GUNU-331821 format. One record per residue (C-alpha): residue in three letters; x negated, y, z. Coordinates in steps of 0.001 Angstrom, whole numbers, m for minus. Layout:
<nodes>
r=ala | east=X | north=Y | up=Z .
...
</nodes>
This chain:
<nodes>
r=unk | east=26300 | north=m84984 | up=m115795 .
r=unk | east=25656 | north=m82343 | up=m118454 .
r=unk | east=28045 | north=m79747 | up=m119866 .
r=unk | east=28358 | north=m77338 | up=m122766 .
r=unk | east=29186 | north=m73651 | up=m122311 .
r=unk | east=30632 | north=m72414 | up=m125593 .
r=unk | east=31301 | north=m68818 | up=m126574 .
r=unk | east=34127 | north=m69065 | up=m129082 .
r=unk | east=34980 | north=m66996 | up=m132119 .
r=unk | east=31571 | north=m67200 | up=m133785 .
r=unk | east=31465 | north=m67525 | up=m137555 .
r=unk | east=28814 | north=m69907 | up=m138851 .
r=unk | east=26858 | north=m69684 | up=m142071 .
r=unk | east=24232 | north=m72034 | up=m143436 .
r=unk | east=23436 | north=m75621 | up=m144324 .
r=unk | east=23928 | north=m78831 | up=m142376 .
r=unk | east=22486 | north=m82227 | up=m143287 .
r=unk | east=24558 | north=m85144 | up=m141938 .
r=unk | east=22718 | north=m87607 | up=m139717 .
r=unk | east=22488 | north=m91295 | up=m140559 .
r=unk | east=25644 | north=m93316 | up=m139960 .
r=unk | east=25987 | north=m94336 | up=m136311 .
r=unk | east=28257 | north=m97315 | up=m136950 .
r=unk | east=26016 | north=m98670 | up=m139687 .
r=unk | east=22909 | north=m98247 | up=m137539 .
r=unk | east=24305 | north=m100450 | up=m134753 .
r=unk | east=24999 | north=m103249 | up=m137243 .
r=unk | east=21765 | north=m103259 | up=m139220 .
r=unk | east=19584 | north=m102948 | up=m136106 .
r=unk | east=21143 | north=m106161 | up=m134758 .
r=unk | east=20454 | north=m107866 | up=m138102 .
r=unk | east=16727 | north=m107776 | up=m137340 .
r=unk | east=17342 | north=m110726 | up=m134977 .
r=unk | east=18081 | north=m112948 | up=m137996 .
r=unk | east=14438 | north=m113109 | up=m139129 .
r=unk | east=10881 | north=m113182 | up=m137854 .
r=unk | east=9801 | north=m110910 | up=m140712 .
r=unk | east=9521 | north=m107098 | up=m140449 .
r=unk | east=12472 | north=m104911 | up=m141402 .
r=unk | east=12085 | north=m101192 | up=m142070 .
r=unk | east=15151 | north=m98978 | up=m141549 .
r=unk | east=15243 | north=m95253 | up=m142308 .
r=unk | east=17680 | north=m92391 | up=m141643 .
r=unk | east=18351 | north=m93733 | up=m138126 .
r=unk | east=20062 | north=m91066 | up=m135987 .
r=unk | east=18491 | north=m90110 | up=m132660 .
r=unk | east=21630 | north=m90593 | up=m130579 .
r=unk | east=22257 | north=m92255 | up=m127231 .
r=unk | east=24054 | north=m95370 | up=m128496 .
r=unk | east=21276 | north=m96115 | up=m130980 .
r=unk | east=18413 | north=m95520 | up=m128546 .
r=unk | east=20156 | north=m97721 | up=m125972 .
r=unk | east=20465 | north=m100571 | up=m128487 .
r=unk | east=16815 | north=m100179 | up=m129508 .
r=unk | east=15895 | north=m100376 | up=m125817 .
r=unk | east=17843 | north=m103645 | up=m125461 .
r=unk | east=16147 | north=m105131 | up=m128536 .
r=unk | east=12754 | north=m104225 | up=m127053 .
r=unk | east=13757 | north=m106079 | up=m123898 .
r=unk | east=14272 | north=m109218 | up=m125985 .
r=unk | east=10756 | north=m108859 | up=m127337 .
r=unk | east=11469 | north=m107239 | up=m130702 .
r=unk | east=8377 | north=m105320 | up=m131815 .
r=unk | east=9603 | north=m101854 | up=m132737 .
r=unk | east=7319 | north=m99292 | up=m134336 .
r=unk | east=8433 | north=m95741 | up=m135063 .
r=unk | east=7087 | north=m94855 | up=m138504 .
r=unk | east=8622 | north=m91371 | up=m138724 .
r=unk | east=11263 | north=m89105 | up=m137242 .
r=unk | east=14067 | north=m91372 | up=m138444 .
r=unk | east=12276 | north=m94543 | up=m139567 .
r=unk | east=11592 | north=m97701 | up=m137576 .
r=unk | east=10021 | north=m101064 | up=m138302 .
r=unk | east=11473 | north=m103972 | up=m136344 .
r=unk | east=9957 | north=m107451 | up=m136093 .
r=unk | east=11766 | north=m110140 | up=m134095 .
r=unk | east=9051 | north=m112789 | up=m134327 .
r=unk | east=8890 | north=m113705 | up=m130634 .
r=unk | east=12222 | north=m113428 | up=m128836 .
r=unk | east=12477 | north=m113892 | up=m125084 .
r=unk | east=15891 | north=m115508 | up=m124685 .
r=unk | east=15478 | north=m115511 | up=m120890 .
r=unk | east=16014 | north=m111758 | up=m121011 .
r=unk | east=19706 | north=m112615 | up=m121419 .
r=unk | east=19805 | north=m113721 | up=m117796 .
r=unk | east=18221 | north=m110560 | up=m116393 .
r=unk | east=20077 | north=m107919 | up=m114425 .
r=unk | east=18481 | north=m105284 | up=m116669 .
r=unk | east=20108 | north=m106791 | up=m119771 .
r=unk | east=23494 | north=m107212 | up=m118119 .
r=unk | east=23437 | north=m103574 | up=m117043 .
r=unk | east=22240 | north=m102129 | up=m120351 .
r=unk | east=24372 | north=m104413 | up=m122529 .
r=unk | east=27560 | north=m103473 | up=m120726 .
r=unk | east=26998 | north=m99760 | up=m121423 .
r=unk | east=27167 | north=m99963 | up=m125208 .
r=unk | east=29795 | north=m101611 | up=m127368 .
r=unk | east=27291 | north=m102128 | up=m130171 .
r=unk | east=25638 | north=m104872 | up=m128103 .
r=unk | east=28449 | north=m107231 | up=m129124 .
r=unk | east=26951 | north=m107393 | up=m132630 .
r=unk | east=23944 | north=m109297 | up=m131316 .
r=unk | east=26158 | north=m112386 | up=m130865 .
r=unk | east=26238 | north=m113368 | up=m134555 .
r=unk | east=22479 | north=m113143 | up=m135172 .
r=unk | east=21653 | north=m114883 | up=m131860 .
r=unk | east=24040 | north=m117758 | up=m132526 .
r=unk | east=22826 | north=m118179 | up=m136080 .
r=unk | east=19106 | north=m118203 | up=m135303 .
r=unk | east=18854 | north=m119424 | up=m131705 .
r=unk | east=22100 | north=m121313 | up=m131120 .
r=unk | east=23135 | north=m119347 | up=m128061 .
r=unk | east=24211 | north=m115895 | up=m126942 .
r=unk | east=25068 | north=m114204 | up=m123671 .
r=unk | east=26819 | north=m110846 | up=m123949 .
r=unk | east=28058 | north=m108711 | up=m121036 .
r=unk | east=31541 | north=m107350 | up=m121629 .
r=unk | east=30695 | north=m104333 | up=m123797 .
r=unk | east=31421 | north=m100740 | up=m122818 .
r=unk | east=31917 | north=m97747 | up=m125121 .
r=unk | east=34716 | north=m95239 | up=m125515 .
r=unk | east=37749 | north=m95346 | up=m123236 .
r=unk | east=40273 | north=m95080 | up=m126044 .
r=unk | east=42475 | north=m98065 | up=m125256 .
r=unk | east=42268 | north=m101812 | up=m125522 .
r=unk | east=39328 | north=m102944 | up=m127642 .
r=unk | east=39466 | north=m106702 | up=m127741 .
r=unk | east=36800 | north=m108872 | up=m129373 .
r=unk | east=39084 | north=m111846 | up=m130060 .
r=unk | east=38430 | north=m111543 | up=m133801 .
r=unk | east=34699 | north=m112024 | up=m133213 .
r=unk | east=35136 | north=m114985 | up=m130880 .
r=unk | east=37777 | north=m116788 | up=m132951 .
r=unk | east=35528 | north=m116392 | up=m135983 .
r=unk | east=32557 | north=m117927 | up=m134187 .
r=unk | east=34759 | north=m120798 | up=m132981 .
r=unk | east=35773 | north=m121565 | up=m136578 .
r=unk | east=32071 | north=m121723 | up=m137429 .
r=unk | east=31594 | north=m124345 | up=m134724 .
r=unk | east=30515 | north=m122269 | up=m131721 .
r=unk | east=31793 | north=m122772 | up=m128188 .
r=unk | east=32412 | north=m119910 | up=m125812 .
r=unk | east=33559 | north=m119230 | up=m122293 .
r=unk | east=34010 | north=m116118 | up=m120205 .
r=unk | east=32046 | north=m116013 | up=m116951 .
r=unk | east=34195 | north=m114097 | up=m114466 .
r=unk | east=31362 | north=m113765 | up=m111982 .
r=unk | east=28954 | north=m112233 | up=m114488 .
r=unk | east=31712 | north=m110505 | up=m116500 .
r=unk | east=30094 | north=m111844 | up=m119656 .
r=unk | east=30717 | north=m114016 | up=m122722 .
r=unk | east=28572 | north=m117148 | up=m123072 .
r=unk | east=28374 | north=m118817 | up=m126492 .
r=unk | east=26475 | north=m121802 | up=m127859 .
r=unk | east=26196 | north=m123937 | up=m130985 .
r=unk | east=23803 | north=m126638 | up=m132194 .
r=unk | east=24256 | north=m125539 | up=m135813 .
r=unk | east=26939 | north=m123265 | up=m137202 .
r=unk | east=29045 | north=m124763 | up=m140015 .
r=unk | east=30596 | north=m122751 | up=m142811 .
r=unk | east=34383 | north=m122660 | up=m143056 .
r=unk | east=37458 | north=m120717 | up=m144133 .
r=unk | east=38390 | north=m117762 | up=m141929 .
r=unk | east=41517 | north=m115636 | up=m142175 .
r=unk | east=40859 | north=m112765 | up=m139779 .
r=unk | east=43772 | north=m111653 | up=m137595 .
r=unk | east=42701 | north=m108043 | up=m138188 .
r=unk | east=40336 | north=m106323 | up=m140600 .
r=unk | east=37847 | north=m105576 | up=m137826 .
r=unk | east=34699 | north=m103773 | up=m138982 .
r=unk | east=32466 | north=m105035 | up=m136184 .
r=unk | east=34164 | north=m108447 | up=m136239 .
r=unk | east=33514 | north=m108826 | up=m139970 .
r=unk | east=29902 | north=m107680 | up=m139595 .
r=unk | east=29279 | north=m110050 | up=m136706 .
r=unk | east=30756 | north=m113086 | up=m138463 .
r=unk | east=28942 | north=m112300 | up=m141728 .
r=unk | east=25592 | north=m112184 | up=m139902 .
r=unk | east=26327 | north=m115534 | up=m138232 .
r=unk | east=27405 | north=m117119 | up=m141526 .
r=unk | east=24200 | north=m116210 | up=m143386 .
r=unk | east=22328 | north=m119028 | up=m141604 .
r=unk | east=25270 | north=m121424 | up=m141215 .
r=unk | east=25351 | north=m124725 | up=m143104 .
r=unk | east=27536 | north=m124581 | up=m146184 .
r=unk | east=29865 | north=m121861 | up=m147439 .
r=unk | east=31895 | north=m119439 | up=m145330 .
r=unk | east=34888 | north=m117628 | up=m146774 .
r=unk | east=36241 | north=m114596 | up=m144901 .
r=unk | east=39668 | north=m113322 | up=m145951 .
r=unk | east=41100 | north=m110032 | up=m144628 .
r=unk | east=37511 | north=m108895 | up=m144154 .
r=unk | east=36821 | north=m105228 | up=m143464 .
r=unk | east=35271 | north=m103523 | up=m146488 .
r=unk | east=34130 | north=m100170 | up=m145033 .
r=unk | east=30914 | north=m98734 | up=m146508 .
r=unk | east=29130 | north=m99816 | up=m143298 .
r=unk | east=30000 | north=m103471 | up=m143968 .
r=unk | east=29035 | north=m103119 | up=m147622 .
r=unk | east=25672 | north=m101670 | up=m146598 .
r=unk | east=25050 | north=m104510 | up=m144147 .
r=unk | east=25913 | north=m107154 | up=m146755 .
r=unk | east=23613 | north=m105578 | up=m149357 .
r=unk | east=20820 | north=m105420 | up=m146789 .
r=unk | east=21334 | north=m109101 | up=m145894 .
r=unk | east=21198 | north=m110046 | up=m149580 .
r=unk | east=17854 | north=m108247 | up=m149869 .
r=unk | east=16738 | north=m110395 | up=m146935 .
r=unk | east=17655 | north=m113518 | up=m148920 .
r=unk | east=21294 | north=m114067 | up=m147953 .
r=unk | east=23876 | north=m115104 | up=m150558 .
r=unk | east=26951 | north=m112932 | up=m150070 .
r=unk | east=29493 | north=m112227 | up=m152807 .
r=unk | east=32692 | north=m110181 | up=m152866 .
r=unk | east=31007 | north=m107136 | up=m151327 .
r=unk | east=33408 | north=m104186 | up=m151259 .
r=unk | east=36501 | north=m106410 | up=m151226 .
r=unk | east=38482 | north=m108063 | up=m148420 .
r=unk | east=37398 | north=m111538 | up=m149549 .
r=unk | east=33779 | north=m112381 | up=m148780 .
r=unk | east=31939 | north=m115589 | up=m149584 .
r=unk | east=28684 | north=m116427 | up=m147812 .
r=unk | east=26540 | north=m119373 | up=m148850 .
r=unk | east=24320 | north=m120225 | up=m145895 .
r=unk | east=20539 | north=m120282 | up=m146342 .
r=unk | east=17777 | north=m121838 | up=m144239 .
r=unk | east=16005 | north=m118578 | up=m143393 .
r=unk | east=15945 | north=m114862 | up=m144077 .
r=unk | east=13029 | north=m112530 | up=m144745 .
r=unk | east=12225 | north=m108859 | up=m144309 .
r=unk | east=13411 | north=m105855 | up=m146305 .
r=unk | east=13698 | north=m102081 | up=m146384 .
r=unk | east=17005 | north=m100324 | up=m145790 .
r=unk | east=18265 | north=m96727 | up=m145630 .
r=unk | east=21418 | north=m95741 | up=m143772 .
r=unk | east=24235 | north=m93800 | up=m145410 .
r=unk | east=25033 | north=m90285 | up=m144187 .
r=unk | east=27542 | north=m90460 | up=m141331 .
r=unk | east=30952 | north=m89882 | up=m142916 .
r=unk | east=32482 | north=m89141 | up=m139494 .
r=unk | east=30004 | north=m86311 | up=m138982 .
r=unk | east=30741 | north=m85034 | up=m142497 .
r=unk | east=34452 | north=m84940 | up=m141654 .
r=unk | east=33741 | north=m83284 | up=m138308 .
r=unk | east=31770 | north=m80502 | up=m140011 .
r=unk | east=34520 | north=m79943 | up=m142616 .
r=unk | east=36977 | north=m79421 | up=m139765 .
r=unk | east=34546 | north=m77194 | up=m137875 .
r=unk | east=34027 | north=m74942 | up=m140898 .
r=unk | east=37773 | north=m74493 | up=m141437 .
r=unk | east=38573 | north=m73815 | up=m137771 .
r=unk | east=35806 | north=m71222 | up=m137321 .
r=unk | east=36331 | north=m69393 | up=m140663 .
r=unk | east=32772 | north=m70339 | up=m141589 .
r=unk | east=30789 | north=m70838 | up=m144781 .
r=unk | east=28959 | north=m74156 | up=m144488 .
r=unk | east=27155 | north=m76219 | up=m147133 .
r=unk | east=26971 | north=m79926 | up=m146250 .
r=unk | east=23961 | north=m81437 | up=m148005 .
r=unk | east=23602 | north=m84950 | up=m149439 .
r=unk | east=26904 | north=m86338 | up=m148154 .
r=unk | east=27061 | north=m89361 | up=m150513 .
r=unk | east=30454 | north=m88146 | up=m151705 .
r=unk | east=31487 | north=m91378 | up=m153427 .
r=unk | east=31387 | north=m93191 | up=m150071 .
r=unk | east=33644 | north=m90693 | up=m148272 .
r=unk | east=36778 | north=m92375 | up=m149596 .
r=unk | east=40019 | north=m90619 | up=m148671 .
r=unk | east=38392 | north=m88263 | up=m146137 .
r=unk | east=38167 | north=m85156 | up=m148398 .
r=unk | east=41769 | north=m85622 | up=m149577 .
r=unk | east=42975 | north=m85911 | up=m145978 .
r=unk | east=41544 | north=m82468 | up=m145176 .
r=unk | east=42967 | north=m81098 | up=m148431 .
r=unk | east=46427 | north=m82187 | up=m147193 .
r=unk | east=45927 | north=m79720 | up=m144341 .
r=unk | east=45132 | north=m76978 | up=m146840 .
r=unk | east=41337 | north=m77115 | up=m146559 .
r=unk | east=39568 | north=m76197 | up=m149792 .
r=unk | east=36551 | north=m78370 | up=m150526 .
r=unk | east=34102 | north=m77621 | up=m153346 .
r=unk | east=31987 | north=m80563 | up=m154517 .
r=unk | east=28600 | north=m79467 | up=m155863 .
r=unk | east=26690 | north=m82508 | up=m157108 .
r=unk | east=26376 | north=m84547 | up=m153884 .
r=unk | east=26973 | north=m81558 | up=m151583 .
r=unk | east=30177 | north=m80148 | up=m150110 .
r=unk | east=30783 | north=m76413 | up=m149737 .
r=unk | east=33416 | north=m75182 | up=m147288 .
r=unk | east=34077 | north=m71476 | up=m147748 .
r=unk | east=35705 | north=m69175 | up=m145205 .
r=unk | east=39352 | north=m70071 | up=m144529 .
r=unk | east=41332 | north=m67135 | up=m143216 .
r=unk | east=44486 | north=m69247 | up=m143471 .
r=unk | east=45396 | north=m72718 | up=m144674 .
r=unk | east=48762 | north=m74413 | up=m145170 .
r=unk | east=49701 | north=m78035 | up=m144511 .
r=unk | east=51225 | north=m79861 | up=m147482 .
r=unk | east=54577 | north=m81604 | up=m147357 .
r=unk | east=55508 | north=m84816 | up=m149103 .
r=unk | east=57090 | north=m84516 | up=m152556 .
r=unk | east=60605 | north=m84684 | up=m151104 .
r=unk | east=59791 | north=m81847 | up=m148695 .
r=unk | east=59534 | north=m84003 | up=m145585 .
r=unk | east=56887 | north=m83415 | up=m142912 .
r=unk | east=53375 | north=m84579 | up=m143734 .
r=unk | east=52177 | north=m87696 | up=m141901 .
r=unk | east=48475 | north=m88514 | up=m141579 .
r=unk | east=47736 | north=m92005 | up=m140288 .
r=unk | east=44722 | north=m94266 | up=m139960 .
r=unk | east=44445 | north=m97497 | up=m141949 .
r=unk | east=41830 | north=m100135 | up=m142829 .
r=unk | east=39414 | north=m99017 | up=m145534 .
r=unk | east=39955 | north=m97608 | up=m148094 .
r=unk | east=42508 | north=m95957 | up=m145822 .
r=unk | east=41610 | north=m93172 | up=m143399 .
r=unk | east=39195 | north=m94010 | up=m140610 .
r=unk | east=40717 | north=m93600 | up=m137118 .
r=unk | east=37533 | north=m91859 | up=m135971 .
r=unk | east=38595 | north=m88638 | up=m137726 .
r=unk | east=42205 | north=m88345 | up=m136573 .
r=unk | east=41172 | north=m86333 | up=m133498 .
r=unk | east=39377 | north=m83796 | up=m135703 .
r=unk | east=42275 | north=m83572 | up=m138169 .
r=unk | east=44653 | north=m82987 | up=m135259 .
r=unk | east=42577 | north=m80075 | up=m133960 .
r=unk | east=42314 | north=m78529 | up=m137433 .
r=unk | east=46114 | north=m78698 | up=m137810 .
r=unk | east=46650 | north=m76547 | up=m134695 .
r=unk | east=45567 | north=m73404 | up=m136578 .
r=unk | east=47214 | north=m74264 | up=m139899 .
r=unk | east=50564 | north=m73056 | up=m141224 .
r=unk | east=53120 | north=m75854 | up=m141093 .
r=unk | east=53581 | north=m79099 | up=m139194 .
r=unk | east=52100 | north=m82587 | up=m139385 .
r=unk | east=52633 | north=m85907 | up=m137636 .
r=unk | east=49347 | north=m87547 | up=m136598 .
r=unk | east=49808 | north=m91318 | up=m136251 .
r=unk | east=46958 | north=m93122 | up=m134490 .
r=unk | east=47849 | north=m96774 | up=m134998 .
r=unk | east=44793 | north=m98521 | up=m133681 .
r=unk | east=44040 | north=m97170 | up=m130177 .
r=unk | east=46688 | north=m96334 | up=m127620 .
r=unk | east=44658 | north=m93835 | up=m125597 .
r=unk | east=42928 | north=m91820 | up=m128279 .
r=unk | east=45512 | north=m89026 | up=m128420 .
r=unk | east=45614 | north=m88392 | up=m124674 .
r=unk | east=43077 | north=m85572 | up=m125053 .
r=unk | east=45806 | north=m83344 | up=m126549 .
r=unk | east=46777 | north=m82113 | up=m123073 .
r=unk | east=43526 | north=m80127 | up=m123117 .
r=unk | east=44481 | north=m78552 | up=m126446 .
r=unk | east=47917 | north=m77668 | up=m125080 .
r=unk | east=46180 | north=m75905 | up=m122173 .
r=unk | east=44298 | north=m73889 | up=m124805 .
r=unk | east=47551 | north=m72762 | up=m126409 .
r=unk | east=48074 | north=m75382 | up=m129131 .
r=unk | east=51633 | north=m76408 | up=m129927 .
r=unk | east=51599 | north=m80206 | up=m129841 .
r=unk | east=54285 | north=m82727 | up=m128934 .
r=unk | east=52849 | north=m86055 | up=m127806 .
r=unk | east=55628 | north=m88338 | up=m129012 .
r=unk | east=54127 | north=m91543 | up=m127575 .
r=unk | east=50607 | north=m92978 | up=m127071 .
r=unk | east=50185 | north=m93365 | up=m130830 .
r=unk | east=51867 | north=m90283 | up=m132346 .
r=unk | east=51577 | north=m86531 | up=m131952 .
r=unk | east=53381 | north=m83785 | up=m133827 .
r=unk | east=51297 | north=m80646 | up=m134368 .
r=unk | east=53080 | north=m77370 | up=m135050 .
r=unk | east=50513 | north=m75124 | up=m136690 .
r=unk | east=50481 | north=m71543 | up=m135439 .
r=unk | east=48769 | north=m70078 | up=m138539 .
r=unk | east=46118 | north=m68328 | up=m136399 .
r=unk | east=48755 | north=m65973 | up=m134959 .
r=unk | east=47745 | north=m66998 | up=m131444 .
r=unk | east=44078 | north=m68029 | up=m131119 .
r=unk | east=43261 | north=m70906 | up=m128821 .
r=unk | east=42086 | north=m69839 | up=m125344 .
r=unk | east=38797 | north=m70835 | up=m123791 .
r=unk | east=39148 | north=m73275 | up=m120898 .
r=unk | east=37369 | north=m75924 | up=m118821 .
r=unk | east=37723 | north=m79541 | up=m119984 .
r=unk | east=36080 | north=m82958 | up=m119942 .
r=unk | east=35153 | north=m85116 | up=m122934 .
r=unk | east=36864 | north=m88530 | up=m122701 .
r=unk | east=35143 | north=m90154 | up=m125712 .
r=unk | east=32842 | north=m89357 | up=m128629 .
r=unk | east=35431 | north=m88260 | up=m131194 .
r=unk | east=37716 | north=m86407 | up=m128785 .
r=unk | east=34595 | north=m84735 | up=m127395 .
r=unk | east=33502 | north=m83293 | up=m130725 .
r=unk | east=37116 | north=m82310 | up=m131460 .
r=unk | east=37248 | north=m80338 | up=m128215 .
r=unk | east=33923 | north=m78754 | up=m129152 .
r=unk | east=35435 | north=m77629 | up=m132473 .
r=unk | east=38479 | north=m76237 | up=m130645 .
r=unk | east=36243 | north=m74373 | up=m128179 .
r=unk | east=34123 | north=m72871 | up=m130963 .
r=unk | east=37257 | north=m71469 | up=m132611 .
r=unk | east=38820 | north=m70240 | up=m129359 .
r=unk | east=38905 | north=m66775 | up=m127862 .
r=unk | east=36636 | north=m66573 | up=m124836 .
r=unk | east=34272 | north=m69029 | up=m123175 .
r=unk | east=34866 | north=m72748 | up=m122669 .
r=unk | east=33111 | north=m75411 | up=m120609 .
r=unk | east=33062 | north=m79057 | up=m121724 .
r=unk | east=31908 | north=m81561 | up=m119111 .
r=unk | east=30679 | north=m85138 | up=m119702 .
r=unk | east=28993 | north=m84223 | up=m122978 .
r=unk | east=26993 | north=m87441 | up=m122731 .
r=unk | east=29946 | north=m88855 | up=m124652 .
r=unk | east=29278 | north=m86438 | up=m127515 .
r=unk | east=25535 | north=m87196 | up=m127402 .
r=unk | east=26337 | north=m90872 | up=m127956 .
r=unk | east=27417 | north=m90098 | up=m131506 .
r=unk | east=26062 | north=m86691 | up=m132577 .
r=unk | east=22346 | north=m85899 | up=m132740 .
r=unk | east=21300 | north=m82535 | up=m131242 .
r=unk | east=24731 | north=m81131 | up=m132074 .
r=unk | east=24185 | north=m77966 | up=m130033 .
r=unk | east=20788 | north=m77170 | up=m131597 .
r=unk | east=21973 | north=m77816 | up=m135139 .
r=unk | east=25073 | north=m75638 | up=m134781 .
r=unk | east=23245 | north=m72864 | up=m132911 .
r=unk | east=20820 | north=m72681 | up=m135839 .
r=unk | east=23656 | north=m71513 | up=m138111 .
r=unk | east=25325 | north=m69080 | up=m135723 .
r=unk | east=27056 | north=m70959 | up=m132910 .
r=unk | east=26596 | north=m70036 | up=m129243 .
r=unk | east=26429 | north=m73293 | up=m127295 .
r=unk | east=24450 | north=m73642 | up=m124089 .
r=unk | east=23608 | north=m77013 | up=m122569 .
r=unk | east=23974 | north=m76973 | up=m118783 .
r=unk | east=22636 | north=m79728 | up=m116523 .
</nodes>
């Protein structure tokens, strides 16, 4: 297990370029299984979750060639479906939640799929019922093997149909869309997720020869085709990393220029930070965060306490609520953070309370933050990262704190943030990686 030792109180100054979008990468990499033609994907982040998925795809026989620092060519011409039965696959597949998105392409092209119960962040219940019910409505059969702790699915030929999703699941929508591209007939998906990641996947599939309409809305129509071809695709900048760096700049009184953020795809993220009093200057496609000595949380028009909650796109992504919560601890004013989706994601606040933050955990989904307006700086402490987003939030807290902090289990942070210590040290941070 590795750890970070962070000397807090350092002001940063310089430029940061966001990595490619982690969540998009996991989807589009799985899409290579839909064709025997080469697919070239650029702006792929060098993070643990992505490298683990690439390793699994190699195990299936996908030919993967690294063309540059962030560019790969993938060709799934000869797939070894027996790899599904190997202990190696069951072990590797269970470590990464992104492996679940191989089900749709495998069912569509090969008529079968075997997926170990996926791992990932320990942030609460993360069911995949939406995926499985969608595949059933397309004609697939599935069962759960208790002995192997895995899902087994099969279908002679998927048939298009009408699907009303029980939740606007991003990965569920992506998985079902990939399956439907090669299904017979037309598939209609209502209550579909419409996050930029899903839009990117759909546009990539259309370049491969799919027929998907309604992109960007919650009503998708997919006319199945006989086969798909190759294409080139570039990932968006990671909007979660952009939001993380906005919060970092505010908490550490830093001057940071975020380059090439694809501002139009950030949705409500900039406005959510502005509600906490963070000033954001848009310069072409860059974001400049200047030094914030103080910042004040807004109230609603009637004067009531501000509430920031997650919601399906174009609402606020739940992945940034942890960062927004940390930023609020040093603001002037109070805010209610409402995490609707995951019941364990706010449990990391006990570590912030140990650092001196004033937070009331109302229940598993809600926390009230009473901003202390920098009158009492957070204190350095020893803590453990429970998941990717809480981990980077604790890193932000530690970098703003007085004294030295230790964060254990930073493998969680490495799953989603590429070389975070090196990139931040280059602009003035003092973070040491300890094995």
